[in-house]
C-alpha positions, 0 to 999 in steps of 0.5 A, a space after each residue: 500500500 503506497 504511503 501518502 508521501 509516495 502518492 502523486 499528490 506530493 510530487 511537486 513539493 519538496 520533503 521540507 514543504 511536506 513536513 511544513 504542511 504536516 506541522 501546520 495541520 498538526 497545530 490546527 488539529 491540536 487546537 481543536 478547530 478542525 471544522 472551522 479551519 477546513 471550512 475557512 480553507 475551502 472557502 478561501 482556496 480560490 483566493 490563495 494568491 491574494 491571501 499570500 500577497 497580503 501576508 507578505 505585505 503585512 509580514 514586517 508588521 506582524 513579525 515586529 509584534 509576534 515571533 512567527 517561525 515560518 511565516 514567509 514560508 507559509 506565505 510562499 507555500 500557500 499561494 498555490 491552491 493545490 497546497 491549500 488542498 494538501 493542508 486540508 487533506 492532512 487535517 482531515 487525515 489526522 481527524 480520521 486517524 483520531 476517529 478510527 483510534 477512538 472507535 
């Protein structure tokens, strides 16, 4: 059985990008905001490029107040709607794993 790392979905991403997406998905999953996060990501997926540019524009202001590791990496990575879809899949995979472990 092929793992998700070997699937066609991740062919265009580097291993570092995949690890970053999984880390973001894990943070969202641990926060308990899976449903609102997936809903928000699905709704804003077509606007990923604009959102990425807004993140870059406000980056210096945000980084002045909050030490955000990977902020610009996220802005670069999530400008592609396909990467937003990968994040959604990872969040849903974590939620499914938890549901199957409990049930």
